[in-house]
C-alpha positions in Angstrom: 117.8 89.3 102.5 118.2 88.5 98.5 118.6 91.3 96.1 115.4 92.4 94.8 114.7 91.2 91.0 114.0 94.2 89.1 111.0 93.8 85.4 110.0 90.3 85.7 108.1 91.1 83.0 111.5 90.7 81.0 112.5 87.5 82.4 110.3 85.1 80.2 111.1 86.8 76.8 114.6 86.7 77.6 115.0 83.0 78.1 113.0 82.3 75.4 115.3 84.2 73.5 118.4 82.5 75.4 116.6 79.2 74.2 116.8 80.1 70.8 120.5 81.0 70.2 121.3 78.0 72.8 119.8 75.4 70.4 121.6 77.5 67.2 124.8 76.8 69.4 124.0 73.2 70.2 122.9 72.4 66.7 126.0 74.0 64.8 128.2 71.5 67.2 125.8 69.1 66.0 126.6 70.2 61.9 128.2 66.8 60.6 125.1 64.8 61.5 122.6 66.8 59.3 122.4 69.2 56.4 119.8 71.6 58.3 122.1 71.7 61.4 125.2 72.4 59.3 123.5 75.8 58.5 124.0 77.1 62.0 127.5 76.6 61.6 128.2 79.3 59.5 126.9 82.2 62.1 129.6 82.4 64.9 130.0 86.4 64.8 126.3 86.8 65.0 125.5 84.4 68.1 128.1 85.5 69.5 127.0 89.6 69.2 123.4 88.0 70.1 124.5 86.3 73.3 126.6 89.0 74.5 123.5 91.3 74.1 121.6 88.6 76.3 124.1 87.9 79.1 124.2 92.2 79.8 120.6 92.1 79.8 120.5 89.0 82.0 123.2 91.1 84.8 121.4 93.8 84.5 118.2 92.5 85.6 119.8 90.0 87.8 119.0 87.2 86.0 122.1 85.3 87.4 121.3 81.9 86.2 120.2 83.0 82.8 123.5 85.3 82.3 125.6 81.9 83.4 124.2 80.0 80.9 124.1 82.6 78.4 128.0 82.7 78.5 128.3 78.9 78.9 126.4 79.0 75.3 128.7 82.2 74.2 132.0 80.3 74.5 131.8 77.8 71.3 131.1 81.4 69.4 134.0 83.0 70.7 136.3 79.6 70.3 134.8 79.0 66.4 135.8 82.8 65.9 139.3 82.5 67.0 139.8 81.0 63.8 140.1 84.8 62.0 141.3 86.3 65.7 143.5 87.7 67.1 144.5 89.6 63.4 148.0 89.8 62.1 149.4 90.7 59.2 150.3 89.5 55.8 153.9 89.1 54.4 154.0 92.5 52.8 156.2 90.8 50.6 156.2 92.1 46.7 153.4 90.0 45.2 154.4 87.6 42.0 151.1 86.7 41.6 147.6 88.4 41.8 144.1 87.0 41.5 140.6 88.3 41.8 137.7 85.7 42.4 133.9 87.0 42.1 130.7 85.3 42.1 129.1 88.6 40.0 125.1 86.9 40.6 123.4 85.5 37.5 120.8 88.1 37.8 123.2 90.6 38.1 122.6 93.7 35.1 126.0 96.0 36.4 127.5 94.6 33.5 129.6 98.1 33.4 130.9 98.5 36.4 131.7 94.8 36.9 133.7 95.5 33.7 135.5 98.6 34.3 136.3 97.4 37.8 138.0 93.8 36.5 139.6 95.9 34.0 141.5 98.3 36.6 141.8 95.3 38.8 145.5 94.8 37.6 145.2 91.1 38.9 147.0 88.5 36.8 144.2 86.2 37.0 140.5 86.5 37.1 137.7 84.3 37.9 134.3 84.6 37.4 131.3 82.7 38.3 127.9 82.6 37.7 127.9 83.6 34.0 125.7 82.9 32.3 125.7 83.3 28.8 124.8 87.7 28.9 127.6 87.7 31.4 130.1 85.9 29.0 129.0 88.1 26.5 129.7 91.2 28.6 133.1 90.3 29.8 134.6 89.6 26.2 135.9 92.8 26.4 138.2 92.2 28.7 140.4 89.5 26.5 141.8 92.9 25.4 143.7 92.6 28.3 143.5 88.5 29.6 143.5 86.7 26.2 143.8 83.6 27.5 140.9 82.6 28.8 138.2 79.4 29.4 134.8 79.8 29.4 131.8 78.0 31.1 128.6 79.7 30.0 125.6 78.2 31.2 121.9 79.4 32.3 122.1 78.4 35.7 124.0 79.8 38.4 127.1 77.2 37.9 128.5 78.9 34.8 132.2 80.6 35.1 134.9 82.2 33.2 138.8 82.0 33.5 140.7 84.8 32.4 144.7 85.4 32.5 147.7 87.8 31.3 149.6 85.2 31.2 149.2 81.5 28.5 147.5 78.8 29.8 149.5 76.0 28.8 146.5 73.1 29.9 143.2 73.2 31.0 140.7 70.4 31.9 137.0 70.2 32.9 135.3 68.5 35.7 131.9 68.5 35.8 130.1 66.2 38.7 127.1 64.3 39.8 123.7 64.4 38.6 123.7 68.7 38.3 127.1 68.4 36.6 128.4 71.5 38.5 131.8 72.1 36.4 135.1 73.0 37.7 138.1 74.4 35.5 141.9 73.3 36.5 144.0 75.5 34.6 147.8 75.6 34.6 149.5 79.2 33.6 153.2 80.2 32.7 153.0 82.6 34.7 156.6 84.4 33.9 158.4 81.2 33.3 156.7 79.2 36.0 153.8 76.7 36.2 151.2 77.6 38.8 148.1 75.6 38.9 144.7 77.5 38.8 141.3 75.3 40.2 138.2 77.9 40.5 135.5 76.2 42.0 131.8 76.9 42.5 129.8 73.9 44.8 126.0 73.7 45.0 124.9 75.4 48.2 124.2 72.6 50.6 120.0 73.6 50.7 118.6 70.5 50.9 119.3 67.0 51.4 120.4 66.0 47.7 122.2 69.4 47.3 124.2 69.1 50.6 125.4 65.8 49.4 125.9 66.6 46.1 128.8 69.7 47.4 130.0 67.4 49.8 131.0 65.1 46.9 132.1 68.3 45.2 134.2 69.2 48.0 135.9 65.9 48.1 136.4 65.5 44.2 138.2 68.8 44.8 140.3 67.4 47.2 141.3 64.5 44.9 142.1 66.6 42.0 144.1 69.0 44.3 146.2 66.6 45.7 147.7 65.4 42.4 149.4 68.7 42.0 152.9 69.7 41.6 153.4 73.2 41.0 152.6 76.1 43.5 148.2 76.0 43.7 146.0 78.5 43.9 142.6 77.2 44.8 139.4 79.8 44.7 135.9 80.4 44.0 132.7 80.3 45.5 132.8 77.5 48.3 128.9 77.7 49.7 130.5 77.3 52.9 131.9 79.1 55.6 135.3 77.4 57.5 133.7 76.3 60.2 131.7 73.8 58.1 133.2 70.6 59.3 132.9 69.1 55.3 135.1 72.2 54.5 137.3 71.6 57.0 137.4 68.1 55.9 138.7 69.4 52.6 141.0 71.5 54.1 142.7 68.9 56.1 142.9 66.6 52.8 144.5 69.0 50.9 146.6 70.6 53.5 146.4 74.0 51.8 146.3 76.9 53.9 143.7 79.7 54.0 144.3 83.2 53.5 141.9 84.0 55.6 143.4 82.6 58.8 143.6 84.9 61.8 143.3 87.9 59.3 140.2 89.0 60.6 136.5 88.3 59.6 135.8 89.6 56.1 132.6 88.5 54.9 132.2 88.3 51.3 128.7 87.7 50.8 125.4 89.7 51.9 127.5 92.2 53.5 124.9 94.4 53.5 123.0 92.3 55.7 124.6 92.4 59.2 122.7 89.4 60.1 123.5 86.9 57.0 126.8 88.4 56.1 129.6 85.7 56.0 133.0 84.5 54.5 132.0 82.1 51.7 134.0 83.1 49.2 137.8 81.5 49.9 141.5 81.3 48.5 143.3 78.7 49.2 147.1 77.8 48.4 149.5 75.5 49.0 153.3 75.6 50.4 155.1 76.9 47.0 153.0 80.0 47.6 152.8 82.5 50.6 150.0 85.6 51.0 151.3 88.8 50.8 148.1 90.4 50.8 144.1 89.9 51.2 141.1 92.2 50.6 137.4 92.1 49.4 136.2 94.4 46.9 133.4 96.7 46.6 129.7 96.3 45.9 128.8 96.2 42.5 125.1 94.8 41.7 126.0 91.0 43.1 125.3 89.8 46.6 129.0 89.0 46.9 131.9 91.0 46.8 134.9 90.6 44.8 138.0 88.4 46.5 141.6 90.1 46.2 144.7 88.2 47.0 148.6 88.8 46.2 150.7 86.0 46.3 154.6 85.5 46.7 156.7 82.4 45.5 158.3 81.1 49.2 161.9 81.3 49.1 162.6 77.1 50.1 160.3 76.9 46.7 161.9 78.6 43.7 
């Protein structure tokens, strides 16, 4: 005699939840086909947690078919998460370079809090995004410690400021597409050695036009990065997680290394909201450097948190 199924009234709602999660997982696998589908690529952790809950509920309710479908939908999300797990230790070498990348949020008014944090960060290089004229003015006291600067104030969300303790011997600003979203490329003299620093903030892929602009930005960024000869750091708010097929194209084209790879899930955007918290701020580097440390900073009034990364020169690159 077959086992009695319990709580039949829960079956339909559970199936509806499963269909929604299954559709979201399928959309994430088709992210290259349309900007809307790409949005689903960024949430494998959230989808995995929800599908684990559905699997557990289906097993408790003895809905074996539902449990099997939930497990099948779970697998692609777990596979995506293997990019960050299992977690491994950083090299632990004494750092030669410390960087801070931070999107302060244009509407954020916590000027003094941010200023104090950045002043005490002990970074060699600070890259700050969403700096309108008010933010540029608020950050001006940092020049006592960071006398070399590149300032790109804007009244939209794409201003940026690069501050360095070390001489900036050359820099160039690039602007892309109809939106003229900037990118800063600088060469810094770090105690007698040249470091390429590329700070970027592509547009968010919200809609076909902005998604196309973001992808064009990443393509141009790959061309610029591919021409660097020095140890190179590329950092900023990329408005994409590592699961975006277009960000993966960028990494493949440049052969850059991700400082977050296999070092745990470190979300930098909307950490206060687990439903939407994802890692869209990144720091990449070429073979001239190795990452010795990476951490997420505190909440300072922005929807992002600072990303602090330390590097050492590779022994074979000296």
